[in-house]
Each structure stands twice: as C-alpha cells, then as structure tokens.
ZAFI-907896 format. One record per residue: residue number from 1; x, y, z of N, C-alpha, C in turn. Coordinates in steps of 0.001 Angstrom, whole numbers, plus 500000, padded with zeros to 6 digits. Layout:
<nodes>
(node NUM,(X,Y,Z),(X,Y,Z),(X,Y,Z))
...
</nodes>
This chain:
<nodes>
(node 1,(500411,498770,500151),(499858,499992,499978),(501193,501180,500052))
(node 2,(502578,501140,500794),(502623,501861,500880),(503433,502130,499413))
(node 3,(503245,501288,498699),(504648,501560,497372),(503169,503320,496325))
(node 4,(502116,502535,496374),(501003,502569,495599),(500067,504864,496217))
(node 5,(500492,504890,497462),(500448,505846,498339),(502035,507119,497545))
(node 6,(502438,506320,497356),(503790,507456,496613),(503965,507235,495651))
(node 7,(503233,506220,494643),(503544,506764,493122),(502115,507705,492924))
(node 8,(501035,507578,493720),(499327,507774,493203),(498765,508466,494144))
(node 9,(498313,510036,493447),(497707,510898,493865),(496763,510962,494091))
(node 10,(496045,512023,495034),(494122,512166,495056),(493380,512906,493590))
(node 11,(493984,513599,493099),(494332,514335,492154),(494176,513421,490751))
(node 12,(494961,512524,490033),(494655,511566,490056),(493453,510970,490072))
(node 13,(493274,510189,490710),(491658,509331,491190),(490922,509638,490683))
(node 14,(490548,511225,491161),(489667,512142,491116),(489088,512451,489491))
(node 15,(489984,512488,488709),(490343,512866,487074),(490343,511248,486744))
(node 16,(490597,509811,486549),(489930,508900,486388),(488963,508901,486647))
(node 17,(488617,508918,487791),(487161,508227,488228),(486189,509151,487158))
(node 18,(486719,510771,487517),(485608,511503,486091),(486054,511669,485062))
(node 19,(486510,510531,484361),(487415,510301,483227),(485680,508529,483046))
(node 20,(486222,507675,483611),(485861,506723,484125),(483672,507485,483529))
(node 21,(483714,507890,484403),(482039,508670,484511),(481661,508968,482424))
(node 22,(482623,509918,482631),(482274,510496,481224),(482368,510315,480400))
(node 23,(482763,509207,480610),(482553,507898,479209),(481918,507301,478603))
(node 24,(481295,507359,480576),(479891,506693,479896),(478619,506915,480208))
(node 25,(478203,508355,479611),(477365,509642,479800),(476888,508776,478072))
(node 26,(475766,508939,478249),(475050,508518,477032),(474932,509473,475169))
(node 27,(475427,509639,474656),(475732,510384,473858),(476853,510854,473645))
(node 28,(477242,512151,474721),(478852,512244,475530),(479697,511472,475595))
(node 29,(479347,510888,475954),(479983,509653,476067),(481048,509617,474892))
(node 30,(480483,508395,474047),(480432,508557,472684),(481542,509283,472246))
(node 31,(480956,510537,471934),(482030,511709,471036),(483323,511390,471515))
(node 32,(482924,511669,473618),(484783,512297,473936),(485849,510824,473695))
(node 33,(485378,509768,473576),(486247,508503,473607),(486362,508479,472039))
(node 34,(485781,509292,471210),(486204,509332,469989),(488198,509852,470083))
(node 35,(488162,510177,470794),(489490,511177,470537),(490882,509311,471115))
(node 36,(490182,508420,472594),(490871,507665,471958),(490854,506612,470724))
(node 37,(489766,506121,469831),(490176,506268,468546),(490030,506584,467812))
(node 38,(490777,507540,467620),(491743,508421,466880),(493201,508144,466822))
(node 39,(493793,507700,468236),(495103,507721,468476),(494874,506251,468225))
(node 40,(493844,504754,468092),(494317,504218,467675),(494180,503215,466374))
(node 41,(492846,504594,465899),(493617,504297,464462),(494889,504692,463746))
(node 42,(495084,506066,464390),(496142,507005,463764),(497811,505371,463740))
(node 43,(497333,504835,465044),(498984,504282,465184),(498499,502528,464407))
(node 44,(497459,502213,463920),(497069,501821,462526),(497796,502359,461177))
(node 45,(497340,503179,461191),(498011,503943,459406),(499562,504066,459483))
(node 46,(499817,504409,460579),(502178,504472,460857),(501966,503352,460448))
(node 47,(501465,502472,461228),(501778,501293,460502),(502382,501115,459536))
(node 48,(501341,501130,458937),(500794,500614,458016),(501735,501388,456796))
(node 49,(501733,502642,457122),(502660,503067,455759),(504512,502853,455724))
(node 50,(504744,501416,456428),(506052,501058,456751),(505243,499737,455657))
(node 51,(505670,500167,454268),(505504,498780,453011),(504447,499187,453252))
(node 52,(503408,499896,452839),(502193,499986,452211),(501495,501043,452471))
(node 53,(499962,501501,452024),(499530,502502,452088),(498328,502690,452876))
(node 54,(497375,503620,453519),(496674,504059,453893),(495390,504930,453005))
(node 55,(494418,503796,452799),(493350,504470,451530),(492901,505101,452775))
(node 56,(491800,504948,453882),(490967,506118,454515),(491285,505522,456136))
(node 57,(490367,506530,457144),(490270,506312,458397),(488646,506554,458398))
(node 58,(487659,505705,458828),(486412,506126,459324),(486646,505964,461171))
(node 59,(485915,507171,461111),(485853,507081,462764),(483748,507338,462581))
(node 60,(483356,506829,463858),(481818,506715,463658),(481292,507361,465013))
(node 61,(479972,507324,465322),(479285,507777,466000),(479499,507016,467569))
(node 62,(479353,505645,466836),(479165,504949,467831),(480650,505085,469240))
(node 63,(481320,505975,468303),(482951,505478,468569),(483631,504476,468506))
(node 64,(483481,503559,467752),(484052,502534,466840),(485270,503281,465810))
(node 65,(486170,502501,465481),(486788,503516,464218),(487083,501684,463537))
(node 66,(488058,502322,461981),(488098,501986,460697),(489110,501800,460198))
(node 67,(490146,501422,459595),(491710,501539,458525),(491798,500760,457906))
(node 68,(491328,501487,456509),(491834,500937,455677),(492662,501202,454367))
(node 69,(493553,499875,454533),(495302,500238,454653),(495271,498838,453729))
(node 70,(496818,498657,452721),(496677,498195,451689),(498247,497570,451866))
(node 71,(498737,496343,452263),(499840,495658,452451),(500311,494676,451766))
(node 72,(501851,495124,451113),(502654,493999,450251),(502948,493230,450598))
(node 73,(502879,492766,452229),(503418,492253,452977),(502844,490581,454152))
(node 74,(503167,490043,454765),(502079,489607,455733),(503050,489978,456646))
(node 75,(503989,490555,456175),(504699,490772,458297),(503709,492775,458845))
(node 76,(503854,493142,457128),(503012,494104,456868),(501765,494392,457847))
(node 77,(500404,493335,457173),(499670,493129,457695),(499599,492473,459446))
(node 78,(500480,491847,459640),(500540,491605,460967),(500714,492736,462099))
(node 79,(501464,493531,461692),(502051,494900,463200),(500900,495648,463024))
(node 80,(500921,496306,461479),(499550,497027,461516),(497961,496650,462308))
(node 81,(498063,495249,462467),(496712,494549,462992),(497508,495204,464764))
(node 82,(498765,494861,464914),(498518,494909,466068),(499340,496055,466885))
(node 83,(499362,497415,465782),(499312,498852,466182),(498483,499344,467028))
(node 84,(497117,499271,466974),(495851,500243,467495),(496016,499708,468987))
(node 85,(495885,498230,469559),(495657,498877,471074),(496986,499231,471873))
(node 86,(498321,498598,470840),(499510,499098,471640),(499810,500515,471189))
(node 87,(499358,500795,470771),(500292,502758,470361),(498912,503487,471076))
(node 88,(498126,503281,471457),(496702,503869,471772),(497648,504325,473807))
(node 89,(497591,502232,473830),(498047,502436,475817),(499475,503199,475542))
(node 90,(500513,503175,474426),(501434,503281,474729),(501259,505789,474799))
(node 91,(500526,505983,474227),(499441,506934,474375),(499159,507428,475149))
(node 92,(498223,507159,475461),(498016,507003,477248),(499167,507273,478321))
(node 93,(500018,506901,478405),(501477,506236,478923),(502404,507666,478600))
(node 94,(502450,508019,476960),(503094,509057,476955),(502327,510427,477691))
(node 95,(501524,510211,477315),(500419,511620,477632),(500754,512401,478969))
(node 96,(500357,511212,480324),(500959,511322,482080),(501975,511181,482141))
(node 97,(503443,510892,480963),(505243,511146,481005),(504967,513180,480719))
(node 98,(504508,513157,479491),(505462,514533,479598),(503570,515491,480403))
(node 99,(502289,514893,480998),(502415,515722,482040),(503044,516117,483223))
(node 100,(503288,514532,484103),(504501,515072,484590),(505678,515756,484315))
(node 101,(506127,515843,483441),(507494,516148,483414),(507149,518087,482779))
(node 102,(505776,518607,482909),(505368,519528,482905),(505613,520005,480821))
(node 103,(505404,518913,480337),(505471,519599,478958),(504519,519157,477906))
(node 104,(503814,520253,478788),(502072,520222,478224),(501993,520894,476647))
(node 105,(502606,521446,476453),(502505,521891,475203),(502950,521295,474351))
(node 106,(503635,520211,474081),(504697,519483,473717),(503409,518119,473601))
(node 107,(502381,517758,474621),(501067,517131,474230),(500165,518002,473334))
(node 108,(499544,519070,473625),(499295,519679,472354),(499064,519618,471203))
(node 109,(501022,519724,471183),(501196,519720,470114),(500844,518382,468770))
(node 110,(501697,517431,469667),(501000,515766,469481),(499226,516399,469025))
(node 111,(498467,516010,469708),(497285,515714,469729),(496930,516690,468161))
(node 112,(497471,517633,468277),(496669,518914,466980),(497732,518225,465940))
(node 113,(498289,517577,465940),(499451,516719,464589),(498442,515348,464162))
(node 114,(497652,515132,465308),(496483,514082,465462),(495628,514086,464290))
(node 115,(494964,515454,465001),(494138,515752,464058),(493885,516393,463458))
(node 116,(495353,516889,462598),(496017,517911,461736),(496695,516550,460615))
(node 117,(496254,515677,460679),(496905,514951,459789),(496186,513844,459847))
(node 118,(495163,513163,460272),(493844,513148,459934),(493170,513628,459520))
(node 119,(493089,514503,459445),(491684,515956,458523),(492365,516144,457634))
(node 120,(493665,516067,456854),(493969,516237,455968),(494427,515086,454473))
(node 121,(494778,513700,455527),(495234,512420,454302),(493682,511460,454838))
(node 122,(493176,511486,455565),(492552,510265,455782),(491336,510128,455785))
(node 123,(490472,510950,456895),(489179,510803,457550),(487949,511497,456465))
(node 124,(487510,510452,455991),(486343,511144,455276),(485503,511143,455169))
(node 125,(485025,510221,456187),(483488,510531,456226),(482551,510769,457241))
(node 126,(481937,511806,456658),(481223,512726,457635),(481204,512707,458906))
(node 127,(480715,511584,459675),(480599,512095,461545),(482462,512160,461576))
(node 128,(482804,511889,460399),(484657,511467,461425),(484988,513323,460529))
(node 129,(484827,513195,459551),(484935,515358,459554),(484624,515988,460690))
(node 130,(483160,515969,460960),(482498,516252,461871),(483641,516505,463198))
(node 131,(483440,515705,463640),(484110,514977,464895),(485662,516121,465138))
(node 132,(486130,515317,464000),(487543,515879,464399),(487927,518188,463977))
(node 133,(486757,518304,463079),(486398,519718,463448),(485919,520369,464641))
(node 134,(484809,519906,465025),(484494,520238,466182),(485459,520373,467942))
(node 135,(485772,518912,467374),(486875,518959,469072),(487805,519428,468416))
(node 136,(488194,520294,467466),(489949,520926,467638),(489570,522093,467407))
(node 137,(488284,522010,467292),(487266,523957,467383),(487743,524343,468705))
(node 138,(486835,523395,469478),(486552,523596,471195),(487804,523572,471483))
(node 139,(488457,522526,471821),(490051,522470,472008),(490967,523230,472306))
(node 140,(491107,523845,470680),(491968,525569,470795),(490682,526489,471542))
(node 141,(489742,526345,471028),(488886,527531,472240),(488902,527562,473883))
(node 142,(488881,526420,473714),(489001,526519,475548),(490923,526461,475864))
(node 143,(491793,526205,475106),(493288,526421,475240),(493563,528116,475050))
(node 144,(493051,528424,474000),(492920,530208,474192),(492215,530492,475572))
(node 145,(490831,530226,475430),(490634,531382,476662),(490912,530848,477976))
(node 146,(491197,530238,478020),(491428,529418,479650),(492539,529402,479981))
(node 147,(493010,529832,481769),(493751,530211,482088),(494573,528774,482286))
(node 148,(496058,529011,481827),(496837,528217,482367),(496546,526881,483076))
(node 149,(496269,527479,484163),(495593,525752,485084),(494513,524968,484907))
(node 150,(493627,525898,483790),(492499,525324,483551),(493092,524092,482335))
(node 151,(494545,524933,481430),(495131,524276,480809),(495677,523217,480789))
(node 152,(495498,522883,481882),(495954,521869,482492),(495417,520547,483022))
(node 153,(494589,521136,483342),(493434,520119,483805),(492580,519371,482723))
(node 154,(492604,520642,481069),(491813,520382,480335),(492959,518587,479877))
(node 155,(493641,519102,480002),(495142,517750,478551),(495014,516383,480141))
(node 156,(494523,517109,481828),(495225,515785,482546),(493309,514874,482600))
(node 157,(492733,515653,481884),(491269,515390,482053),(491107,514397,480352))
(node 158,(491637,514819,479116),(492509,513814,477881),(493569,512924,478334))
(node 159,(494066,512869,479230),(495010,511705,479155),(494715,510742,480663))
(node 160,(493743,511123,480577),(492691,510594,481801),(491600,509387,481007))
(node 161,(490757,509746,480341),(490035,509626,478712),(491043,508394,477910))
(node 162,(492259,509244,477932),(492777,507895,476603),(493241,506365,477696))
(node 163,(494106,507256,479115),(494396,505573,479856),(492880,504769,480354))
(node 164,(491927,505544,480910),(490887,504377,480948),(490324,503908,479813))
(node 165,(490280,504600,478200),(489182,504441,477707),(490010,502748,477066))
(node 166,(491114,502585,476973),(493028,502543,476313),(492263,501014,476638))
(node 167,(492507,500768,478482),(492085,499734,479296),(490962,499005,479190))
(node 168,(490027,499793,479057),(488364,499725,478358),(487973,498555,477783))
(node 169,(488815,499525,476162),(488390,499224,475048),(489614,496978,474670))
(node 170,(490504,497232,475281),(491186,496220,475895),(491031,495039,476512))
(node 171,(490086,495256,477277),(489277,494630,477796),(488076,493852,477158))
(node 172,(486973,494941,476496),(486275,494822,475470),(486778,493975,474317))
(node 173,(487779,494000,474078),(488220,493135,472477),(488813,491893,473461))
(node 174,(489206,491752,474642),(489498,490575,475451),(488247,489368,475306))
(node 175,(487147,490272,475885),(485681,490025,476008),(485682,489009,474800))
(node 176,(485328,490220,473956),(484655,489668,472332),(485446,488364,471534))
(node 177,(486601,488228,471975),(487650,487430,471398),(487674,486172,471856))
(node 178,(487547,485802,473370),(486777,484859,474433),(485635,483590,473404))
(node 179,(484301,485223,473772),(482756,484602,472836),(482694,484565,472278))
(node 180,(483583,485201,470883),(483124,485971,470169),(484110,486290,469064))
(node 181,(484940,485105,468853),(486727,485457,467919),(486327,485830,466914))
(node 182,(485211,485548,465935),(485568,485965,465108),(484798,487249,464728))
(node 183,(484618,487254,465851),(483731,488560,465240),(484926,490507,466363))
(node 184,(485880,489863,466326),(487123,490075,468102),(487973,491471,467307))
(node 185,(488201,492197,466489),(488755,492811,465706),(489949,492497,464849))
(node 186,(491007,493444,465698),(492030,493583,465547),(492719,491910,466248))
(node 187,(491870,490908,466937),(492532,489844,467623),(492745,489333,466489))
(node 188,(491079,488648,465647),(490625,487845,464962),(492184,488156,464359))
(node 189,(491692,489268,463707),(492731,489559,462265),(493997,488766,462810))
(node 190,(494564,489465,463680),(496378,488487,464256),(496030,487151,464187))
(node 191,(494816,486267,464534),(494521,485104,464858),(494808,484494,463049))
(node 192,(493957,484979,462010),(493160,484577,460724),(494762,484496,460334))
(node 193,(496457,485889,460760),(497432,486115,459697),(498607,485210,460225))
(node 194,(498228,485046,461814),(499531,483866,462946),(499019,482023,462002))
(node 195,(497651,482314,461769),(497520,480978,461643),(497423,480215,463455))
(node 196,(498402,480169,464395),(498388,479084,464614),(497966,479754,466322))
(node 197,(497911,480581,466386),(498014,481518,467730),(496409,482380,467817))
(node 198,(495221,481390,468361),(494005,482096,468289),(493245,483423,468966))
(node 199,(492372,484451,468457),(492497,485395,468659),(492102,485631,470530))
(node 200,(491490,484991,471116),(492189,484866,472926),(493182,485442,472742))
(node 201,(494555,484666,472590),(495761,485002,473243),(495575,485946,473041))
(node 202,(495337,486285,471522),(495623,487855,471426),(494933,488776,471714))
(node 203,(493526,488718,472335),(493372,489321,473125),(493706,489158,474711))
(node 204,(493767,488246,474934),(494803,488493,476333),(495897,489393,476116))
(node 205,(496325,489256,475418),(497921,490086,475020),(497756,491687,475245))
(node 206,(496739,491748,474130),(495696,493704,474737),(495870,493649,475626))
(node 207,(495230,493138,476615),(494918,493489,477564),(495518,493722,478999))
(node 208,(496855,492559,478636),(498032,492418,478828),(499015,493965,479066))
(node 209,(498951,494298,477899),(499815,495260,477659),(499132,496605,478207))
(node 210,(497932,497084,477904),(497328,498183,478302),(497117,497703,479812))
(node 211,(497446,497003,480594),(497158,496754,481628),(499192,497085,482686))
(node 212,(500064,496387,481690),(501968,497105,481711),(501959,498373,481521))
(node 213,(501066,498943,480328),(501374,500058,480242),(501492,501281,481274))
(node 214,(499882,500770,482010),(499731,501650,483100),(500387,500826,484443))
(node 215,(500575,500650,484613),(501909,499742,485959),(503116,500591,485605))
(node 216,(503374,500249,484520),(504469,500891,484320),(504962,502867,484585))
(node 217,(503847,503047,484573),(503916,505029,484501),(503377,504698,485731))
(node 218,(502448,503817,486771),(502388,503848,487810),(504009,503782,488633))
(node 219,(504364,502908,488336),(506268,502421,488764),(506944,504093,488327))
(node 220,(506504,504760,488258),(507632,505882,487442),(507297,507072,487952))
(node 221,(506352,506923,488945),(505585,507869,489111),(504904,509203,488326))
(node 222,(504224,508573,486634),(503637,509836,486569),(502030,510260,486851))
(node 223,(501748,509186,487872),(500521,509688,488176),(500232,510204,489724))
(node 224,(502121,510392,489974),(501750,511437,491091),(501813,512791,491356))
(node 225,(500773,513662,490466),(499972,514471,490463),(500329,515742,491032))
(node 226,(501135,516778,491098),(500539,518537,491696),(501616,518292,492004))
(node 227,(503305,517340,492200),(504251,517843,492799),(504760,519184,492375))
</nodes>
C-alpha cells in the first residue's frame, strides 16, 4: 500500500473517476471516447505506412473506428493489426509522462498533429470530419480562452480518458475474442494472419499490455500529480 501511496495522488484518482463516468454518459461519452479511437486508428495507419499505404480512416458516432490500408507483405499486415491497441496504450502512458514532466505544450502539439494529419490525409466519412473539426475548434478555444491551470486540467482529463478507454477497450476486445472470436477485430485479424495463435490469446495480449503500460506509469511516478 505504501508503494501505491508514494506513486499515486488523489488528484489523479479524481480525474480517473471523472473520466470513467464521462465516457459512460449517453451520447457525450461516445463523443469524447473518439479521442482514443483516433489514436488507435492512427497507430494502425502509421504502421501501415511502412511497406504499404493507407486508403482512409473512418470514425463513427458509436466511438468505433476503422482503418483501410493495403499491405504488400504478411508481416506488414501483422504489425498493422498489432499497432492499434498498443499505440493507444503507449499514447496514454506518454500523455502522463509529458504532464508529469511539465511538457504540456508538447502534448498539445501531438494531439493537434494527430487531428491535422487525419483531417488532411485520411478521414473522409461525415461523422469523422465533424468530430475532427468540432473537437479541434473546441480544444483550441478552451486552450486560448482558459487559464494555464484550466489548460493543464483539460490535458489531464484528456490523458485520463485515453488511459481509461485504452484499458476498457482492451478488456472489451479480450471479452469478444473469448466469446465471439470471429468478431474480435484486431485479435481476429492477428489469428488469421498468424494461423496458429487463436484470437483469445491476442485478446489476452492486448489487455495485458494495456495493464503493463498502466503499471509502468505508476512505477515511474507519472500518476503522482501536483508535485
């Protein structure tokens, strides 16, 4: 318990609880969860660019997303399928790392970079375009009009949403991979590509890596806010 107290702050816990409650609010919850979907699908796209090409990304009102890409090799398809959940977990970890090191401006640049990249090159479906434009406008407005303390808390909330939803979505894919393996998205794709490792194993992998990033952030002290 002393380890947790040393690495964990009440402020982090409160933002984590608020983020969890927020993403379960009808309509609004799906809207804010798309930030994690954007990161997830961007992870697929960035990996796909190595040895392939990205046709488009779609972001949907129910907070789901899809990346359409072409790969010239089996290993390229494998890494692309692997990239979504792992990249989302890494970005949640990186967000708290940057906040802990007082590098909020870098985090702002990264978030706006993902929005701009998707808006210019990849996202073309109506809801996806609406989400990118509306989120970018609201995000920039709040950053410009808000105080530094408000800006820092806004970024902390976004980081908390990324953390909570990266773990929740990884758990969901684990659950689906066990009970509906053919419908398990990335886990099902990896099972087809590997040929010998079934979808539930990939579901376990996605969930474990999400928990590992959470643990590593805790171990490094990135959740000890307000220092």
